C-alpha positions as CSV (number, residue, x, y, z in Angstrom):
1,M,0.1,0.2,0.4
2,N,1.1,3.5,-0.9
3,D,0.0,6.2,0.6
4,K,0.0,8.8,3.3
5,N,0.4,7.6,6.3
6,N,1.8,3.9,6.2
7,G,4.5,4.8,3.4
8,F,5.8,3.3,0.1
9,S,5.7,0.1,-0.6
10,F,8.3,-0.9,-3.1
11,K,10.1,-4.6,-4.9
12,Q,11.7,-5.7,-1.9
13,F,11.6,-3.0,0.6
14,H,8.5,-0.8,2.2
15,V,9.3,2.5,3.5
16,S,7.3,4.1,6.4
17,H,7.8,8.1,7.0
18,A,4.9,8.6,9.3
19,D,7.4,9.8,11.5
20,C,9.9,11.7,9.2
21,A,9.9,15.7,8.3
22,M,10.8,14.9,4.4
23,K,8.2,12.4,2.9
24,V,9.6,9.1,0.3
25,G,8.7,11.0,-2.9
26,T,10.4,11.3,-6.6
27,D,13.3,13.2,-5.9
28,G,14.9,10.8,-3.1
29,I,14.1,7.6,-5.6
30,L,15.9,9.2,-8.8
31,L,18.4,9.8,-6.8
32,G,19.0,6.6,-5.1
33,G,18.0,5.0,-9.0
34,W,19.8,6.5,-10.6
35,A,23.6,7.2,-7.9
36,D,26.8,5.0,-9.8
37,V,27.4,1.9,-7.6
38,K,29.8,0.1,-10.4
39,T,33.5,-0.8,-8.0
40,T,36.6,-2.5,-9.7
41,S,36.7,-4.0,-6.4
42,S,34.5,-7.2,-4.7
43,A,34.8,-5.8,-0.7
44,P,31.4,-3.9,0.2
45,L,30.9,-0.5,-1.5
46,R,31.5,2.2,0.8
47,V,28.5,4.6,1.0
48,L,27.6,7.7,2.8
49,D,23.9,9.5,3.0
50,I,23.4,12.9,4.3
51,G,20.5,13.3,5.4
52,T,18.8,9.5,5.3
53,G,15.4,10.6,6.7
54,S,13.0,7.3,6.0
55,G,16.8,5.3,4.6
56,L,14.8,5.4,1.0
57,I,18.3,6.4,-0.6
58,S,20.1,3.6,1.4
59,L,17.7,1.3,0.9
60,M,17.6,1.3,-2.8
61,L,21.4,0.9,-2.6
62,A,21.8,-2.0,-0.9
63,Q,19.0,-3.6,-3.2
64,R,21.1,-2.4,-6.7
65,C,24.2,-4.0,-5.1
66,Q,22.4,-7.6,-3.7
67,G,23.4,-5.9,-0.2
68,N,27.0,-6.0,-1.6
69,I,27.6,-2.6,0.2
70,Q,28.4,-0.7,4.0
71,V,26.2,2.2,4.8
72,V,26.5,4.6,7.0
73,A,23.0,6.9,7.0
74,I,23.0,9.7,9.4
75,D,20.8,12.8,10.2
76,I,20.4,15.2,12.1
77,D,16.6,15.1,13.1
78,A,16.9,11.9,16.0
79,S,12.6,11.1,14.8
80,A,13.8,10.3,11.0
81,C,17.1,7.9,12.5
82,Q,14.7,5.3,14.2
83,Q,12.2,6.2,11.2
84,A,15.3,5.2,9.2
85,K,16.1,2.3,11.3
86,Q,12.9,0.3,11.3
87,N,12.6,0.5,7.9
88,I,16.2,-0.9,7.5
89,D,15.7,-3.5,10.2
90,N,13.0,-5.0,8.3
91,S,14.7,-5.2,4.9
92,P,16.2,-7.6,3.7
93,W,20.1,-5.7,4.6
94,S,19.4,-4.6,7.8
95,S,23.2,-5.2,8.2
96,S,24.5,-3.9,5.7
97,I,23.3,-0.2,6.9
98,A,24.0,1.5,9.8
99,V,21.9,4.3,11.0
100,K,23.7,7.4,13.2
101,H,22.6,10.7,14.7
102,V,25.1,12.8,13.8
103,A,25.8,15.9,11.9
104,L,27.4,15.7,8.9
105,Q,29.3,19.1,10.6
106,V,31.1,16.7,13.7
107,L,31.1,13.7,11.3
108,T,33.5,15.3,8.9
109,K,35.8,16.6,12.1
110,S,36.0,13.3,14.1
111,A,37.0,11.7,10.5
112,K,40.1,14.0,10.4
113,A,42.0,12.4,13.3
114,E,40.5,8.4,11.7
115,P,39.5,9.0,8.2
116,A,36.6,6.9,7.2
117,K,37.2,7.3,3.4
118,F,33.3,6.9,1.0
119,E,33.1,6.0,-2.0
120,L,29.9,7.0,-3.0
121,I,28.6,9.5,-0.8
122,V,24.7,10.3,-1.9
123,S,22.3,12.8,-0.7
124,N,18.5,14.4,-1.2
125,P,19.7,17.3,0.7
126,P,17.3,20.6,2.1
127,Y,16.5,23.3,-0.5
128,F,14.1,25.8,1.2
129,V,15.8,28.8,2.2
130,H,15.9,30.7,5.8
131,G,12.7,32.5,6.0
132,Q,10.5,30.0,4.3
133,A,7.2,29.6,6.7
134,F,7.0,26.0,8.4
135,T,4.7,24.5,10.6
136,D,6.2,21.7,11.2
137,D,9.4,21.8,12.7
138,A,11.3,19.0,12.1
139,R,10.2,19.9,8.2
140,Q,11.1,23.6,9.0
141,T,15.2,21.8,9.7
142,A,14.4,19.1,7.1
143,R,14.1,21.8,4.5
144,H,16.2,24.5,4.9
145,T,19.5,25.3,3.7
146,G,20.1,27.2,7.3
147,S,22.1,23.9,9.0
148,L,23.5,22.4,6.0
149,T,24.4,24.8,3.4
150,H,24.9,22.8,-0.6
151,Q,28.0,24.2,-0.7
152,E,29.9,23.6,2.8
153,L,27.8,19.9,2.4
154,V,30.1,19.9,-1.0
155,D,33.1,20.5,1.2
156,C,32.8,18.5,3.7
157,A,32.0,15.6,1.5
158,L,34.7,15.9,-0.8
159,Q,37.3,15.5,3.0
160,L,34.9,12.2,3.5
161,L,35.2,11.1,-0.2
162,A,37.2,8.4,-1.6
163,P,40.1,9.3,-3.8
164,N,38.1,7.8,-6.7
165,G,35.3,8.3,-4.6
166,R,31.9,9.8,-6.1
167,I,29.3,12.5,-4.8
168,A,25.4,12.0,-6.2
169,L,23.0,15.3,-5.1
170,V,19.8,15.9,-6.1
171,L,18.9,19.2,-6.1
172,P,16.3,22.3,-7.9
173,Y,17.3,23.2,-10.8
174,E,18.1,26.3,-9.9
175,S,20.3,25.7,-6.8
176,G,21.8,23.2,-8.9
177,C,23.3,25.6,-11.2
178,E,24.7,27.2,-8.8
179,L,26.3,24.8,-7.0
180,A,27.7,23.4,-10.5
181,T,29.3,27.1,-10.7
182,Y,31.2,26.8,-7.2
183,C,32.5,22.6,-7.2
184,Q,33.7,24.2,-11.1
185,Q,36.0,27.3,-9.0
186,L,37.0,24.8,-6.4
187,G,38.9,22.9,-9.9
188,N,39.8,19.6,-11.1
189,L,36.7,17.6,-10.3
190,G,34.5,16.4,-13.2
191,I,30.5,17.3,-12.8
192,T,27.5,15.4,-15.0
193,C,24.5,17.2,-14.7
194,L,21.1,15.8,-15.3
195,N,18.9,17.9,-16.0
196,I,15.0,16.9,-15.0
197,K,12.0,18.5,-16.6
198,T,8.4,16.7,-15.4
199,T,7.0,16.9,-19.4
200,P,8.4,17.7,-22.3
201,K,6.6,21.6,-22.3
202,K,7.7,22.3,-18.8
203,P,11.0,23.9,-17.5
204,Y,14.2,22.5,-15.7
205,K,12.6,21.4,-11.9
206,R,15.4,19.2,-10.2
207,M,19.2,17.9,-11.1
208,L,21.1,15.0,-10.2
209,M,24.8,16.1,-10.1
210,S,27.5,13.5,-10.2
211,I,31.3,14.9,-8.8
212,Q,34.2,13.5,-8.6
213,R,37.7,14.3,-8.9
214,G,40.1,14.5,-12.3
215,D,39.9,16.1,-14.6
216,A,37.4,19.1,-14.9
217,G,34.6,18.7,-16.4
218,L,30.8,19.7,-17.1
219,E,28.9,18.0,-18.8
220,K,24.4,18.4,-19.4
221,Q,22.2,15.4,-20.0
222,V,18.3,15.9,-20.0
223,L,15.8,13.1,-18.3
224,I,12.1,13.9,-18.9
225,I,10.1,12.1,-16.8
226,H,6.2,11.5,-18.7
227,D,6.1,11.4,-22.1
228,P,3.3,13.3,-24.0
229,D,0.8,11.1,-23.4
230,G,2.0,11.1,-20.4
231,R,3.1,8.0,-19.9
232,Y,6.5,6.8,-18.0
233,S,8.9,7.6,-20.6
234,N,11.8,5.0,-20.7
235,D,14.7,7.2,-19.3
236,Y,12.8,7.3,-16.4
237,Q,11.3,4.2,-16.3
238,S,15.3,2.7,-17.1
239,I,16.1,4.6,-13.5
240,T,13.5,3.2,-11.8
241,K,12.0,0.0,-12.5
242,A,13.9,-2.3,-10.4
243,F,11.8,-0.3,-7.5
244,Y,8.1,1.0,-8.6
245,L,5.8,-2.1,-8.1
246,K,3.7,-1.3,-10.8
247,M,6.0,-0.3,-13.4
């Protein structure tokens, strides 16, 4: 069953989100299906999920890696951490994902003494600026960029990233453009931006962004979610069909 209270059932797991400020949505599903999980090693892929919320993205990555993954899923909201842990404990990959109630800045500082280098860092970060009104304090914290700006997120993630690792984010289109400019200014980063429209005639709404060290460059791609007839596009289905029950 998929409804506002009970959460979402996917093909291999269920995500409850009643206690999470940020509910399961297209943004997280796109990122979980798109982030590059390829690895040259037989060892488990080492992943950091920043602002895990319900644990959705961690669970999607675990499914894609068939459990050959070790995820540290962090969030600053205690209720979200508890919900994520329940979802993960009820999934086939409970031993592959560890949930931690900690801020990224704190994790980054603690890692300086004993670096924990991640091969993939993912985040569906906050994206509303301060001053926007919310009726729910937890939702306000989860949605506001005040406690962790996108630039600070990238700065911290680069400190925690393995040399050949990559960062994968989902952002509003305008925020993604700003962050891509910032990353270009840092130098020596390869950036891929997948710009997303809901339909062919709509403006860009979201951006999936991949960042990795190496040759500087910016590659732009396009994803349209719905064809003109309203059906899910082939490109969208290729990212999400392993998860949606009716696809």
